[in-house]
Phi, psi and omega in degrees: 000139181280166180295138178302146181294142174275140176296126181295143179292147179293142180299141180291141180276122182265164176259151180296137179247031180299146182284151178283129182295142179277167179282142177252121182291141178279135179292140178269126182292136178271135179283148177248141175291147180288134181285131179279154178287144180291139176287155181286332179274159181297144180286136176294150182298135179269140178291139180280139178292152178293147180298139182281132177298147182297136179093355178252143182259140180294144179287141179284148176289153181295141180284141179289139181291143179285145178291151180295140179271137182264139178252128178269111185293323183298313181297320181293319180296323178296316180294323180297313180295323178299316180296320180297318181295315181298313180299320179298317178297317179299318178296323179295317179299315180298319180296315179298317181297321177297320178298317180297313183296315185280326186263327187249315185258011186299318182294320180295316180290326177295319178295319179297319178296321178295318179299324180292338180266353184241148176247133180246127181240128179277131174260107186284134176284144176283133180292139182289174184263157170242125182235161178278184186298337181259007178089007179286126183295130174251337176203136178205168181253132182235155174293142180212177182227137168265142178251125180229166180221155170250096185303335181291344179267358184247124181292148183302326182288345182258353189293323178296318180293321175304311183299320180294322179288322185279330188310307183292341183268328181263352176075028176234159181290158178301319182297319181294320180290318180298323178298317179295322181286342180273003179285164182263002181282165174270355187222106182236106177296134179248328180199152180237147172053050172275157178292152177304326179295318179293320178298324178294320177300319179295321180293338181266000178295146178226157175227120185057037177078007181237148177301155182283111175287148175089004178242130188223162174240149179230137180291139177207184178238150181228137176276126184247140178233085186297334181275354178054248185283342183292114178073012183296331178295333178271313182296314180091205186206158179250139178286170180299333181276003177091000179265145179295142184241345181197164175058209180296328176303329179273304187292335178246029184301316183296329178283318187286323188277348176068201182231125179293150174253190181202160173226135176233143179215160182273145178231158181273188187293339180255009174094004179277152179292132176270105185295338180273352183280165180287146175241122179247134182223147175229116186294143174287146176251111183296157181292159180277172179257129178257118178263124181270169174272350182295140171260114186302319181296313179296321178300316180297313181296319180299313179296323180297310181292325179295312179302319180295317181295317179297317181295314184288331182270353182070024182283165178278339181171184180189165181217151175220135174231132180233128180232147175289131188287331183278323187251343185077003179293139181280120180270330177202146181214097191239145170224146185289156176062039183290162183273165176252110183296343177285341182233095184303338181293344179276353178272116184267136180296138176079002181255133180299134179275346177215076184301333184299336178239354185249338181248143182243160178210162175271128190279347183066217189293347175297341179277356183291348177294337178293314179299313183293320179298311180298319182292318179291315183297324182270003178074018180287326181220165164236170180303336184257005178301131182268133181231129178277119190239114173280180180287333182211166180215138177262122180207137178064025180082006177233162178249125179252131181249159166282163184289347179222153179281140175201153175286178177299124182232154178262099177268149163281163177301325176295320179295323177302318180285316184296319181264003173057054177279118176294318183296313179298322179296318180292326177296320178292318180299323179294329175289326179290316181095154184299312187296314180295319179298316179296323179301318181284331172301316180294319181298323179285355175089012181287144184076010181229144175290144178286337183085010178302148189279054179228141184286152172076022183293139176267146176275354185083185182232118177220114181293142177294144186299331180286356176255359184289139166254176176298327178293324178299315181289346175277341182261316187303316182297337180256015172082024173243146181085000174231138182232147183210168174271165178295330178291322176296320179296318178297322180295325178298316182282334171298325180297314179294321180293330185264037176057036171093002181253119178273122176257113180308127185293146178224151183243354178249130182265318180195166175232128178246119180287167183296340178274004177094357179286120182256136179234116177296146178292146179294132179255114180295154180292149178286158180243119179285114182263321182210169178287161178298323180295318179297317180300318180295320179295316180295324177298320179296318178295321179292332177299326182297338180294327183264000179262177182305129180098344180273170183272353185240036183297335181287355176270349185297149180231125183301132177088351182233142172277130184236134177238141180181184181211134175276164176203144174220112185243137175290139177268144176296142176266112184297339181282321184257339184081358179254172178286140180281149175260009183224353182238126188225158163256129176255134184226158166208133175226137183194189184211158177206149343289148186295331181283336177206076190300141175255330183204161176237146184231137173235134184230137172227129175244124186272105173052067173293154182282169172066022176070023180291146182250176182304322179290341181271330187242306185288322181296314176298326178296319175302316181304312183294314184291313182294323178300317179298311185293323178299320179286315183296322180275000178056048179272125184293149177300160180299140181262010181216167179263152177294148176277115183273126178242131179302142179269329180232149176240126181272000000 
């Protein structure tokens, strides 16, 4: 390939060289003799001149002398003094200007003159990489080539053929390329950020056995996302100007983009490099590497099962969040139908790029662990406490029903949770009281941002206790009237799994600078929500949900003890302002193995079809995802049996 064409210098602007007009002399008026009056008597005859010989010219009469010109001395002196004053003022202005230039603005003009003699070139830093917890690249910068043309070097008769040859390699239509080649400019971009291999193919193209004149390549950089849609909601995307626009690309933009360098050199009056002049350079500092807590394999499997579940259930969408129970590190954060940062056309306007931290939902019965935790911690109940539960309860001016009709039954507190009785849960919540219940909502982090290193995080929705009505307290314990993100829900169950200590979730593990210096991400201190004994008791009660008689048996995994809770929450109807009887959020949140949890999972499925509930859609999804992670992480099967607690007492 030949050297890219240099832009021709603009023609120098010249000054007019018209000649100065010369002075034109004024004609001097000739005097005439005064005519005498005619005499009254006849004029005497005048003698006739003798005839002039042929070839001789008559002599001219003598010219009358001009009268002397008078000079007015007063007028000339005035004009002279005026001229002296004007010239003096002009000299004064010039003198003042010289003083300003030499004494006050000299440094500025000297700098401007220096700048005109120097050329400054920016050395762009390479954007750093984003890798998963095991070092697998999720985003990196690669060398690439831009393809440009100088249409003035391509004959009009060859442009169509050029376009036909280039089209399959640059990924544009023949018509689009031909239009670019028909321009009158010396510089026509044809493609950006092509791979070096593709650029080499273009350089080897020939026409009539000769290389294509007028087509060139230019070195550039390209942002690569090898995992495409996998984890893109976390990784994010870069704008055309090189700045991060979402995800880690946005929140860690200053770390990733590094610091540009520069080179300056002296040039002569016509713009050529002066080889004898000084060259000053400042090296670019490439961006650092951000290591995430995400496991790419688990992220891929999670997204795969989530997409499958949404598709098979006819749901509008779904989310999954998985956190390590000991550290709070996010192992996977998935939403269905994610975008591909390598293809900007997959990014839809007005759609959240990371719903797991930006969109909220009401969790339904998955929120009942707050009621049970507060009740156990305050000694209000034990797993075997018997509660008489009718089919419905009137409270706060509203009537709350269980999801199924039943006569008054004697449930154990464990049975209330396992069979997800709304009425029984509200009876326990009334024993706990509003203030204590609100205290535990706060301890679990509801209504607060987790502080995860992702942009646009929502704090969720939790009404202040001083705004509660009796109807509010009838909704909150059963997971209505409170909204959270899937990451917040996962954090709640991580707390129970981690013996009562909530570790605020984080998605960044470390940052490594271009010089190799690695800095671990700051780990926030844990928050004690409940005692270790209470956490163990609540885990035992949650196990009953996945055992016979519970609502989440489809979450069970052979050989492992599993604890969790299903949920089905009514969605608000924007038209009526009331809760809908046909549109739901289905949830499941849990942990495995229940006897020594390794991770916690939160799942939300947005309005599955056919009236499916959390136990029908979200619980099976937990089974698939947790089964994979238990095997991939080589977690041994449970070494003990679940503690069976009766659900009903006759």
